[in-house]
PDB file of N, CA, C and O in Angstrom:
ATOM      1  N   MET A   1      74.767 107.196  96.080  1.00  0.00           N
ATOM      2  CA  MET A   1      75.823 108.156  95.859  1.00  0.00           C
ATOM      3  C   MET A   1      75.422 109.207  94.830  1.00  0.00           C
ATOM      4  O   MET A   1      76.288 109.872  94.262  1.00  0.00           O
ATOM      5  N   THR A   2      74.164 109.361  94.590  1.00  0.00           N
ATOM      6  CA  THR A   2      73.718 110.291  93.556  1.00  0.00           C
ATOM      7  C   THR A   2      73.966 111.745  93.921  1.00  0.00           C
ATOM      8  O   THR A   2      73.867 112.609  93.050  1.00  0.00           O
ATOM      9  N   ASP A   3      74.283 112.050  95.172  1.00  0.00           N
ATOM     10  CA  ASP A   3      74.518 113.431  95.557  1.00  0.00           C
ATOM     11  C   ASP A   3      75.929 113.901  95.204  1.00  0.00           C
ATOM     12  O   ASP A   3      76.268 115.058  95.456  1.00  0.00           O
ATOM     13  N   ARG A   4      76.740 113.045  94.637  1.00  0.00           N
ATOM     14  CA  ARG A   4      78.103 113.386  94.212  1.00  0.00           C
ATOM     15  C   ARG A   4      78.147 113.404  92.685  1.00  0.00           C
ATOM     16  O   ARG A   4      77.489 112.587  92.040  1.00  0.00           O
ATOM     17  N   PRO A   5      78.916 114.328  92.098  1.00  0.00           N
ATOM     18  CA  PRO A   5      78.938 114.433  90.633  1.00  0.00           C
ATOM     19  C   PRO A   5      79.628 113.275  89.907  1.00  0.00           C
ATOM     20  O   PRO A   5      79.392 113.059  88.718  1.00  0.00           O
ATOM     21  N   HIS A   6      80.472 112.538  90.613  1.00  0.00           N
ATOM     22  CA  HIS A   6      81.181 111.413  89.990  1.00  0.00           C
ATOM     23  C   HIS A   6      80.898 110.153  90.807  1.00  0.00           C
ATOM     24  O   HIS A   6      80.908 110.192  92.038  1.00  0.00           O
ATOM     25  N   ALA A   7      80.648 109.046  90.125  1.00  0.00           N
ATOM     26  CA  ALA A   7      80.322 107.811  90.833  1.00  0.00           C
ATOM     27  C   ALA A   7      80.761 106.596  90.027  1.00  0.00           C
ATOM     28  O   ALA A   7      80.866 106.636  88.801  1.00  0.00           O
ATOM     29  N   ALA A   8      81.012 105.523  90.756  1.00  0.00           N
ATOM     30  CA  ALA A   8      81.355 104.246  90.125  1.00  0.00           C
ATOM     31  C   ALA A   8      80.897 103.126  91.051  1.00  0.00           C
ATOM     32  O   ALA A   8      80.760 103.310  92.261  1.00  0.00           O
ATOM     33  N   THR A   9      80.666 101.974  90.459  1.00  0.00           N
ATOM     34  CA  THR A   9      80.242 100.800  91.212  1.00  0.00           C
ATOM     35  C   THR A   9      81.232  99.670  90.994  1.00  0.00           C
ATOM     36  O   THR A   9      81.604  99.354  89.864  1.00  0.00           O
ATOM     37  N   LEU A  10      81.651  99.069  92.098  1.00  0.00           N
ATOM     38  CA  LEU A  10      82.484  97.870  92.058  1.00  0.00           C
ATOM     39  C   LEU A  10      81.593  96.697  92.446  1.00  0.00           C
ATOM     40  O   LEU A  10      80.897  96.759  93.460  1.00  0.00           O
ATOM     41  N   THR A  11      81.605  95.634  91.653  1.00  0.00           N
ATOM     42  CA  THR A  11      80.824  94.445  91.971  1.00  0.00           C
ATOM     43  C   THR A  11      81.765  93.255  92.059  1.00  0.00           C
ATOM     44  O   THR A  11      82.545  92.994  91.143  1.00  0.00           O
ATOM     45  N   PHE A  12      81.682  92.539  93.171  1.00  0.00           N
ATOM     46  CA  PHE A  12      82.527  91.373  93.414  1.00  0.00           C
ATOM     47  C   PHE A  12      81.616  90.161  93.563  1.00  0.00           C
ATOM     48  O   PHE A  12      80.695  90.173  94.379  1.00  0.00           O
ATOM     49  N   ARG A  13      81.867  89.121  92.782  1.00  0.00           N
ATOM     50  CA  ARG A  13      81.030  87.915  92.807  1.00  0.00           C
ATOM     51  C   ARG A  13      81.789  86.774  93.498  1.00  0.00           C
ATOM     52  O   ARG A  13      83.000  86.623  93.340  1.00  0.00           O
ATOM     53  N   TYR A  14      81.040  85.983  94.262  1.00  0.00           N
ATOM     54  CA  TYR A  14      81.623  84.902  95.054  1.00  0.00           C
ATOM     55  C   TYR A  14      80.910  83.591  94.755  1.00  0.00           C
ATOM     56  O   TYR A  14      79.820  83.587  94.184  1.00  0.00           O
ATOM     57  N   PRO A  15      81.531  82.471  95.144  1.00  0.00           N
ATOM     58  CA  PRO A  15      80.925  81.165  94.853  1.00  0.00           C
ATOM     59  C   PRO A  15      79.567  80.958  95.527  1.00  0.00           C
ATOM     60  O   PRO A  15      78.719  80.231  95.011  1.00  0.00           O
ATOM     61  N   ASP A  16      79.363  81.601  96.681  1.00  0.00           N
ATOM     62  CA  ASP A  16      78.089  81.435  97.380  1.00  0.00           C
ATOM     63  C   ASP A  16      77.778  82.670  98.217  1.00  0.00           C
ATOM     64  O   ASP A  16      78.626  83.544  98.400  1.00  0.00           O
ATOM     65  N   SER A  17      76.562  82.724  98.714  1.00  0.00           N
ATOM     66  CA  SER A  17      76.125  83.894  99.475  1.00  0.00           C
ATOM     67  C   SER A  17      76.794  83.983 100.843  1.00  0.00           C
ATOM     68  O   SER A  17      76.913  85.074 101.402  1.00  0.00           O
ATOM     69  N   ASP A  18      77.233  82.846 101.390  1.00  0.00           N
ATOM     70  CA  ASP A  18      77.938  82.884 102.673  1.00  0.00           C
ATOM     71  C   ASP A  18      79.250  83.651 102.551  1.00  0.00           C
ATOM     72  O   ASP A  18      79.562  84.494 103.392  1.00  0.00           O
ATOM     73  N   ALA A  19      80.013  83.358 101.506  1.00  0.00           N
ATOM     74  CA  ALA A  19      81.281  84.058 101.282  1.00  0.00           C
ATOM     75  C   ALA A  19      81.028  85.544 101.049  1.00  0.00           C
ATOM     76  O   ALA A  19      81.732  86.392 101.597  1.00  0.00           O
ATOM     77  N   ALA A  20      80.032  85.852 100.244  1.00  0.00           N
ATOM     78  CA  ALA A  20      79.698  87.256  99.977  1.00  0.00           C
ATOM     79  C   ALA A  20      79.278  87.962 101.262  1.00  0.00           C
ATOM     80  O   ALA A  20      79.635  89.118 101.486  1.00  0.00           O
ATOM     81  N   GLY A  21      78.531  87.275 102.094  1.00  0.00           N
ATOM     82  CA  GLY A  21      78.092  87.862 103.356  1.00  0.00           C
ATOM     83  C   GLY A  21      79.243  88.185 104.281  1.00  0.00           C
ATOM     84  O   GLY A  21      79.247  89.225 104.940  1.00  0.00           O
ATOM     85  N   LEU A  22      80.228  87.291 104.333  1.00  0.00           N
ATOM     86  CA  LEU A  22      81.394  87.535 105.180  1.00  0.00           C
ATOM     87  C   LEU A  22      82.207  88.724 104.678  1.00  0.00           C
ATOM     88  O   LEU A  22      82.640  89.557 105.474  1.00  0.00           O
ATOM     89  N   VAL A  23      82.414  88.807 103.375  1.00  0.00           N
ATOM     90  CA  VAL A  23      83.164  89.929 102.805  1.00  0.00           C
ATOM     91  C   VAL A  23      82.397  91.230 103.029  1.00  0.00           C
ATOM     92  O   VAL A  23      82.982  92.230 103.445  1.00  0.00           O
ATOM     93  N   ALA A  24      81.112  91.223 102.759  1.00  0.00           N
ATOM     94  CA  ALA A  24      80.303  92.433 102.942  1.00  0.00           C
ATOM     95  C   ALA A  24      80.323  92.893 104.397  1.00  0.00           C
ATOM     96  O   ALA A  24      80.442  94.088 104.668  1.00  0.00           O
ATOM     97  N   ALA A  25      80.209  91.963 105.322  1.00  0.00           N
ATOM     98  CA  ALA A  25      80.229  92.323 106.741  1.00  0.00           C
ATOM     99  C   ALA A  25      81.574  92.921 107.143  1.00  0.00           C
ATOM    100  O   ALA A  25      81.634  93.867 107.928  1.00  0.00           O
ATOM    101  N   ALA A  26      82.641  92.363 106.600  1.00  0.00           N
ATOM    102  CA  ALA A  26      83.978  92.858 106.936  1.00  0.00           C
ATOM    103  C   ALA A  26      84.198  94.281 106.434  1.00  0.00           C
ATOM    104  O   ALA A  26      84.684  95.134 107.177  1.00  0.00           O
ATOM    105  N   VAL A  27      83.845  94.539 105.189  1.00  0.00           N
ATOM    106  CA  VAL A  27      84.122  95.870 104.637  1.00  0.00           C
ATOM    107  C   VAL A  27      83.076  96.904 105.042  1.00  0.00           C
ATOM    108  O   VAL A  27      83.378  98.097 105.066  1.00  0.00           O
ATOM    109  N   SER A  28      81.873  96.485 105.355  1.00  0.00           N
ATOM    110  CA  SER A  28      80.826  97.433 105.761  1.00  0.00           C
ATOM    111  C   SER A  28      81.208  98.201 107.021  1.00  0.00           C
ATOM    112  O   SER A  28      80.775  99.336 107.216  1.00  0.00           O
ATOM    113  N   GLN A  29      82.009  97.587 107.864  1.00  0.00           N
ATOM    114  CA  GLN A  29      82.441  98.242 109.098  1.00  0.00           C
ATOM    115  C   GLN A  29      83.240  99.509 108.830  1.00  0.00           C
ATOM    116  O   GLN A  29      83.332 100.384 109.691  1.00  0.00           O
ATOM    117  N   GLU A  30      83.814  99.607 107.647  1.00  0.00           N
ATOM    118  CA  GLU A  30      84.682 100.739 107.321  1.00  0.00           C
ATOM    119  C   GLU A  30      83.944 101.921 106.697  1.00  0.00           C
ATOM    120  O   GLU A  30      84.542 102.981 106.516  1.00  0.00           O
ATOM    121  N   VAL A  31      82.679 101.771 106.369  1.00  0.00           N
ATOM    122  CA  VAL A  31      81.964 102.819 105.626  1.00  0.00           C
ATOM    123  C   VAL A  31      82.047 104.173 106.325  1.00  0.00           C
ATOM    124  O   VAL A  31      82.480 105.145 105.705  1.00  0.00           O
ATOM    125  N   ASP A  32      81.656 104.268 107.561  1.00  0.00           N
ATOM    126  CA  ASP A  32      81.665 105.557 108.252  1.00  0.00           C
ATOM    127  C   ASP A  32      83.069 106.004 108.648  1.00  0.00           C
ATOM    128  O   ASP A  32      83.310 107.191 108.864  1.00  0.00           O
ATOM    129  N   GLU A  33      83.990 105.051 108.743  1.00  0.00           N
ATOM    130  CA  GLU A  33      85.358 105.381 109.133  1.00  0.00           C
ATOM    131  C   GLU A  33      86.153 106.002 107.991  1.00  0.00           C
ATOM    132  O   GLU A  33      87.032 106.830 108.232  1.00  0.00           O
ATOM    133  N   ILE A  34      85.862 105.618 106.763  1.00  0.00           N
ATOM    134  CA  ILE A  34      86.667 106.035 105.616  1.00  0.00           C
ATOM    135  C   ILE A  34      86.063 107.212 104.863  1.00  0.00           C
ATOM    136  O   ILE A  34      86.798 107.993 104.258  1.00  0.00           O
ATOM    137  N   ASP A  35      84.766 107.354 104.885  1.00  0.00           N
ATOM    138  CA  ASP A  35      84.142 108.456 104.147  1.00  0.00           C
ATOM    139  C   ASP A  35      84.792 109.780 104.531  1.00  0.00           C
ATOM    140  O   ASP A  35      85.028 110.055 105.708  1.00  0.00           O
ATOM    141  N   GLY A  36      85.074 110.586 103.528  1.00  0.00           N
ATOM    142  CA  GLY A  36      85.706 111.875 103.772  1.00  0.00           C
ATOM    143  C   GLY A  36      84.863 113.016 103.254  1.00  0.00           C
ATOM    144  O   GLY A  36      83.692 112.843 102.914  1.00  0.00           O
ATOM    145  N   ASP A  37      85.471 114.180 103.198  1.00  0.00           N
ATOM    146  CA  ASP A  37      84.767 115.357 102.707  1.00  0.00           C
ATOM    147  C   ASP A  37      84.489 115.271 101.213  1.00  0.00           C
ATOM    148  O   ASP A  37      83.501 115.822 100.728  1.00  0.00           O
ATOM    149  N   ARG A  38      85.370 114.572 100.475  1.00  0.00           N
ATOM    150  CA  ARG A  38      85.261 114.568  99.014  1.00  0.00           C
ATOM    151  C   ARG A  38      84.701 113.283  98.435  1.00  0.00           C
ATOM    152  O   ARG A  38      84.423 113.223  97.237  1.00  0.00           O
ATOM    153  N   SER A  39      84.528 112.244  99.260  1.00  0.00           N
ATOM    154  CA  SER A  39      83.996 110.983  98.735  1.00  0.00           C
ATOM    155  C   SER A  39      83.235 110.230  99.819  1.00  0.00           C
ATOM    156  O   SER A  39      83.391 110.490 101.012  1.00  0.00           O
ATOM    157  N   ALA A  40      82.414 109.297  99.374  1.00  0.00           N
ATOM    158  CA  ALA A  40      81.636 108.453 100.278  1.00  0.00           C
ATOM    159  C   ALA A  40      81.320 107.152  99.553  1.00  0.00           C
ATOM    160  O   ALA A  40      81.360 107.080  98.325  1.00  0.00           O
ATOM    161  N   ALA A  41      81.004 106.128 100.338  1.00  0.00           N
ATOM    162  CA  ALA A  41      80.704 104.823  99.741  1.00  0.00           C
ATOM    163  C   ALA A  41      79.604 104.124 100.524  1.00  0.00           C
ATOM    164  O   ALA A  41      79.366 104.410 101.697  1.00  0.00           O
ATOM    165  N   THR A  42      78.944 103.201  99.841  1.00  0.00           N
ATOM    166  CA  THR A  42      77.997 102.299 100.480  1.00  0.00           C
ATOM    167  C   THR A  42      78.359 100.881 100.058  1.00  0.00           C
ATOM    168  O   THR A  42      78.899 100.659  98.974  1.00  0.00           O
ATOM    169  N   VAL A  43      78.056  99.932 100.927  1.00  0.00           N
ATOM    170  CA  VAL A  43      78.314  98.519 100.649  1.00  0.00           C
ATOM    171  C   VAL A  43      76.996  97.773 100.779  1.00  0.00           C
ATOM    172  O   VAL A  43      76.262  97.953 101.751  1.00  0.00           O
ATOM    173  N   SER A  44      76.702  96.935  99.792  1.00  0.00           N
ATOM    174  CA  SER A  44      75.485  96.126  99.843  1.00  0.00           C
ATOM    175  C   SER A  44      75.787  94.734  99.294  1.00  0.00           C
ATOM    176  O   SER A  44      76.780  94.518  98.599  1.00  0.00           O
ATOM    177  N   ARG A  45      74.905  93.806  99.624  1.00  0.00           N
ATOM    178  CA  ARG A  45      75.066  92.435  99.135  1.00  0.00           C
ATOM    179  C   ARG A  45      73.764  91.985  98.519  1.00  0.00           C
ATOM    180  O   ARG A  45      72.682  92.259  99.040  1.00  0.00           O
ATOM    181  N   ASP A  46      73.882  91.290  97.403  1.00  0.00           N
ATOM    182  CA  ASP A  46      72.727  90.694  96.739  1.00  0.00           C
ATOM    183  C   ASP A  46      73.107  89.260  96.411  1.00  0.00           C
ATOM    184  O   ASP A  46      73.775  88.997  95.411  1.00  0.00           O
ATOM    185  N   GLY A  47      72.678  88.338  97.257  1.00  0.00           N
ATOM    186  CA  GLY A  47      73.033  86.937  97.041  1.00  0.00           C
ATOM    187  C   GLY A  47      74.531  86.732  97.157  1.00  0.00           C
ATOM    188  O   GLY A  47      75.124  87.007  98.201  1.00  0.00           O
ATOM    189  N   ALA A  48      75.141  86.250  96.087  1.00  0.00           N
ATOM    190  CA  ALA A  48      76.570  85.944  96.084  1.00  0.00           C
ATOM    191  C   ALA A  48      77.413  87.097  95.545  1.00  0.00           C
ATOM    192  O   ALA A  48      78.569  86.897  95.172  1.00  0.00           O
ATOM    193  N   ALA A  49      76.850  88.286  95.502  1.00  0.00           N
ATOM    194  CA  ALA A  49      77.589  89.450  94.993  1.00  0.00           C
ATOM    195  C   ALA A  49      77.633  90.553  96.044  1.00  0.00           C
ATOM    196  O   ALA A  49      76.659  90.799  96.756  1.00  0.00           O
ATOM    197  N   VAL A  50      78.787  91.210  96.120  1.00  0.00           N
ATOM    198  CA  VAL A  50      78.958  92.377  96.982  1.00  0.00           C
ATOM    199  C   VAL A  50      79.135  93.581  96.072  1.00  0.00           C
ATOM    200  O   VAL A  50      79.903  93.550  95.110  1.00  0.00           O
ATOM    201  N   ARG A  51      78.410  94.637  96.397  1.00  0.00           N
ATOM    202  CA  ARG A  51      78.462  95.849  95.577  1.00  0.00           C
ATOM    203  C   ARG A  51      78.950  97.007  96.437  1.00  0.00           C
ATOM    204  O   ARG A  51      78.448  97.237  97.538  1.00  0.00           O
ATOM    205  N   VAL A  52      79.936  97.730  95.917  1.00  0.00           N
ATOM    206  CA  VAL A  52      80.440  98.932  96.577  1.00  0.00           C
ATOM    207  C   VAL A  52      80.188 100.104  95.636  1.00  0.00           C
ATOM    208  O   VAL A  52      80.743 100.156  94.538  1.00  0.00           O
ATOM    209  N   ASP A  53      79.358 101.035  96.064  1.00  0.00           N
ATOM    210  CA  ASP A  53      79.078 102.243  95.293  1.00  0.00           C
ATOM    211  C   ASP A  53      79.906 103.377  95.882  1.00  0.00           C
ATOM    212  O   ASP A  53      79.799 103.686  97.069  1.00  0.00           O
ATOM    213  N   VAL A  54      80.727 103.990  95.047  1.00  0.00           N
ATOM    214  CA  VAL A  54      81.597 105.080  95.485  1.00  0.00           C
ATOM    215  C   VAL A  54      81.184 106.345  94.751  1.00  0.00           C
ATOM    216  O   VAL A  54      81.044 106.347  93.528  1.00  0.00           O
ATOM    217  N   GLY A  55      80.991 107.413  95.498  1.00  0.00           N
ATOM    218  CA  GLY A  55      80.683 108.709  94.914  1.00  0.00           C
ATOM    219  C   GLY A  55      81.721 109.715  95.361  1.00  0.00           C
ATOM    220  O   GLY A  55      82.228 109.634  96.480  1.00  0.00           O
ATOM    221  N   ALA A  56      82.046 110.671  94.488  1.00  0.00           N
ATOM    222  CA  ALA A  56      83.085 111.644  94.822  1.00  0.00           C
ATOM    223  C   ALA A  56      82.806 112.992  94.179  1.00  0.00           C
ATOM    224  O   ALA A  56      82.079 113.102  93.191  1.00  0.00           O
ATOM    225  N   ASP A  57      83.406 114.005  94.770  1.00  0.00           N
ATOM    226  CA  ASP A  57      83.256 115.364  94.257  1.00  0.00           C
ATOM    227  C   ASP A  57      84.128 115.629  93.041  1.00  0.00           C
ATOM    228  O   ASP A  57      83.829 116.519  92.245  1.00  0.00           O
ATOM    229  N   ASP A  58      85.209 114.862  92.892  1.00  0.00           N
ATOM    230  CA  ASP A  58      86.108 115.054  91.749  1.00  0.00           C
ATOM    231  C   ASP A  58      86.720 113.707  91.373  1.00  0.00           C
ATOM    232  O   ASP A  58      86.621 112.735  92.122  1.00  0.00           O
ATOM    233  N   LEU A  59      87.347 113.666  90.214  1.00  0.00           N
ATOM    234  CA  LEU A  59      87.873 112.394  89.705  1.00  0.00           C
ATOM    235  C   LEU A  59      89.049 111.868  90.513  1.00  0.00           C
ATOM    236  O   LEU A  59      89.218 110.654  90.629  1.00  0.00           O
ATOM    237  N   VAL A  60      89.858 112.749  91.071  1.00  0.00           N
ATOM    238  CA  VAL A  60      90.977 112.298  91.908  1.00  0.00           C
ATOM    239  C   VAL A  60      90.440 111.585  93.148  1.00  0.00           C
ATOM    240  O   VAL A  60      90.938 110.523  93.521  1.00  0.00           O
ATOM    241  N   ALA A  61      89.434 112.163  93.778  1.00  0.00           N
ATOM    242  CA  ALA A  61      88.829 111.538  94.953  1.00  0.00           C
ATOM    243  C   ALA A  61      88.130 110.228  94.586  1.00  0.00           C
ATOM    244  O   ALA A  61      88.137 109.281  95.373  1.00  0.00           O
ATOM    245  N   LEU A  62      87.530 110.170  93.405  1.00  0.00           N
ATOM    246  CA  LEU A  62      86.886 108.931  92.960  1.00  0.00           C
ATOM    247  C   LEU A  62      87.918 107.827  92.782  1.00  0.00           C
ATOM    248  O   LEU A  62      87.710 106.702  93.236  1.00  0.00           O
ATOM    249  N   ARG A  63      89.026 108.142  92.125  1.00  0.00           N
ATOM    250  CA  ARG A  63      90.088 107.151  91.933  1.00  0.00           C
ATOM    251  C   ARG A  63      90.614 106.665  93.281  1.00  0.00           C
ATOM    252  O   ARG A  63      90.796 105.464  93.482  1.00  0.00           O
ATOM    253  N   ALA A  64      90.855 107.590  94.197  1.00  0.00           N
ATOM    254  CA  ALA A  64      91.349 107.211  95.521  1.00  0.00           C
ATOM    255  C   ALA A  64      90.339 106.325  96.249  1.00  0.00           C
ATOM    256  O   ALA A  64      90.714 105.338  96.883  1.00  0.00           O
ATOM    257  N   GLY A  65      89.065 106.677  96.155  1.00  0.00           N
ATOM    258  CA  GLY A  65      88.034 105.869  96.797  1.00  0.00           C
ATOM    259  C   GLY A  65      87.944 104.469  96.211  1.00  0.00           C
ATOM    260  O   GLY A  65      87.809 103.491  96.946  1.00  0.00           O
ATOM    261  N   LEU A  66      88.019 104.373  94.894  1.00  0.00           N
ATOM    262  CA  LEU A  66      87.974 103.053  94.242  1.00  0.00           C
ATOM    263  C   LEU A  66      89.170 102.204  94.654  1.00  0.00           C
ATOM    264  O   LEU A  66      89.024 101.010  94.918  1.00  0.00           O
ATOM    265  N   ASN A  67      90.349 102.813  94.710  1.00  0.00           N
ATOM    266  CA  ASN A  67      91.543 102.075  95.134  1.00  0.00           C
ATOM    267  C   ASN A  67      91.409 101.599  96.575  1.00  0.00           C
ATOM    268  O   ASN A  67      91.744 100.457  96.892  1.00  0.00           O
ATOM    269  N   THR A  68      90.923 102.471  97.439  1.00  0.00           N
ATOM    270  CA  THR A  68      90.760 102.117  98.850  1.00  0.00           C
ATOM    271  C   THR A  68      89.791 100.959  99.024  1.00  0.00           C
ATOM    272  O   THR A  68      90.099  99.990  99.719  1.00  0.00           O
ATOM    273  N   TRP A  69      88.624 101.052  98.399  1.00  0.00           N
ATOM    274  CA  TRP A  69      87.611 100.008  98.577  1.00  0.00           C
ATOM    275  C   TRP A  69      88.013  98.706  97.907  1.00  0.00           C
ATOM    276  O   TRP A  69      87.695  97.632  98.419  1.00  0.00           O
ATOM    277  N   SER A  70      88.697  98.773  96.785  1.00  0.00           N
ATOM    278  CA  SER A  70      89.213  97.549  96.149  1.00  0.00           C
ATOM    279  C   SER A  70      90.200  96.853  97.075  1.00  0.00           C
ATOM    280  O   SER A  70      90.179  95.630  97.208  1.00  0.00           O
ATOM    281  N   SER A  71      91.063  97.636  97.713  1.00  0.00           N
ATOM    282  CA  SER A  71      92.042  97.066  98.644  1.00  0.00           C
ATOM    283  C   SER A  71      91.366  96.447  99.858  1.00  0.00           C
ATOM    284  O   SER A  71      91.759  95.369 100.304  1.00  0.00           O
ATOM    285  N   LEU A  72      90.356  97.117 100.395  1.00  0.00           N
ATOM    286  CA  LEU A  72      89.644  96.571 101.550  1.00  0.00           C
ATOM    287  C   LEU A  72      88.969  95.248 101.219  1.00  0.00           C
ATOM    288  O   LEU A  72      89.014  94.309 102.014  1.00  0.00           O
ATOM    289  N   VAL A  73      88.351  95.172 100.064  1.00  0.00           N
ATOM    290  CA  VAL A  73      87.708  93.923  99.648  1.00  0.00           C
ATOM    291  C   VAL A  73      88.764  92.842  99.446  1.00  0.00           C
ATOM    292  O   VAL A  73      88.547  91.691  99.826  1.00  0.00           O
ATOM    293  N   GLU A  74      89.893  93.191  98.858  1.00  0.00           N
ATOM    294  CA  GLU A  74      90.962  92.213  98.646  1.00  0.00           C
ATOM    295  C   GLU A  74      91.458  91.644  99.974  1.00  0.00           C
ATOM    296  O   GLU A  74      91.688  90.440 100.079  1.00  0.00           O
ATOM    297  N   VAL A  75      91.624  92.486 100.976  1.00  0.00           N
ATOM    298  CA  VAL A  75      92.058  92.017 102.294  1.00  0.00           C
ATOM    299  C   VAL A  75      91.010  91.083 102.893  1.00  0.00           C
ATOM    300  O   VAL A  75      91.357  90.047 103.461  1.00  0.00           O
ATOM    301  N   ALA A  76      89.743  91.437 102.773  1.00  0.00           N
ATOM    302  CA  ALA A  76      88.669  90.578 103.285  1.00  0.00           C
ATOM    303  C   ALA A  76      88.666  89.232 102.569  1.00  0.00           C
ATOM    304  O   ALA A  76      88.457  88.194 103.197  1.00  0.00           O
ATOM    305  N   GLU A  77      88.896  89.245 101.255  1.00  0.00           N
ATOM    306  CA  GLU A  77      88.941  87.996 100.491  1.00  0.00           C
ATOM    307  C   GLU A  77      90.114  87.124 100.929  1.00  0.00           C
ATOM    308  O   GLU A  77      89.968  85.910 101.066  1.00  0.00           O
ATOM    309  N   ARG A  78      91.276  87.739 101.151  1.00  0.00           N
ATOM    310  CA  ARG A  78      92.439  86.962 101.602  1.00  0.00           C
ATOM    311  C   ARG A  78      92.195  86.367 102.979  1.00  0.00           C
ATOM    312  O   ARG A  78      92.602  85.238 103.250  1.00  0.00           O
ATOM    313  N   SER A  79      91.539  87.115 103.843  1.00  0.00           N
ATOM    314  CA  SER A  79      91.214  86.601 105.174  1.00  0.00           C
ATOM    315  C   SER A  79      90.258  85.422 105.079  1.00  0.00           C
ATOM    316  O   SER A  79      90.401  84.436 105.801  1.00  0.00           O
ATOM    317  N   LEU A  80      89.291  85.529 104.190  1.00  0.00           N
ATOM    318  CA  LEU A  80      88.334  84.445 103.974  1.00  0.00           C
ATOM    319  C   LEU A  80      89.047  83.194 103.466  1.00  0.00           C
ATOM    320  O   LEU A  80      88.760  82.085 103.917  1.00  0.00           O
ATOM    321  N   GLU A  81      89.973  83.374 102.530  1.00  0.00           N
ATOM    322  CA  GLU A  81      90.738  82.243 101.995  1.00  0.00           C
ATOM    323  C   GLU A  81      91.589  81.596 103.080  1.00  0.00           C
ATOM    324  O   GLU A  81      91.726  80.373 103.113  1.00  0.00           O
ATOM    325  N   ALA A  82      92.163  82.406 103.966  1.00  0.00           N
ATOM    326  CA  ALA A  82      92.998  81.870 105.040  1.00  0.00           C
ATOM    327  C   ALA A  82      92.170  81.030 106.008  1.00  0.00           C
ATOM    328  O   ALA A  82      92.632  80.000 106.498  1.00  0.00           O
ATOM    329  N   VAL A  83      90.955  81.471 106.277  1.00  0.00           N
ATOM    330  CA  VAL A  83      90.073  80.737 107.184  1.00  0.00           C
ATOM    331  C   VAL A  83      89.588  79.448 106.535  1.00  0.00           C
ATOM    332  O   VAL A  83      89.523  78.403 107.181  1.00  0.00           O
ATOM    333  N   ASP A  84      89.247  79.533 105.238  1.00  0.00           N
ATOM    334  CA  ASP A  84      88.755  78.353 104.525  1.00  0.00           C
ATOM    335  C   ASP A  84      89.861  77.347 104.257  1.00  0.00           C
ATOM    336  O   ASP A  84      89.601  76.161 104.056  1.00  0.00           O
ATOM    337  N   GLY A  85      91.101  77.832 104.255  1.00  0.00           N
ATOM    338  CA  GLY A  85      92.251  76.957 104.068  1.00  0.00           C
ATOM    339  C   GLY A  85      92.354  76.493 102.696  1.00  0.00           C
ATOM    340  O   GLY A  85      93.273  75.743 102.365  1.00  0.00           O
TER     341      GLY A  85
END
């Protein structure tokens, strides 16, 4: 996200790499669907951690992007919990 003047990274840690992989796979599907003119994001996984890098042209777009991606990860986590029971 270095091509945008404002950027932030969200890192989510999980008990194991399987859980992180499921969350990353779920939210990665949204990358091209959600990116707009003023912001963009990437999703990556490193072991048991999922990283979402958000870049934006302005602080309002950055805040909106962070809120959106936090919500998407939260939904994926709730779905994972429902499956795991």
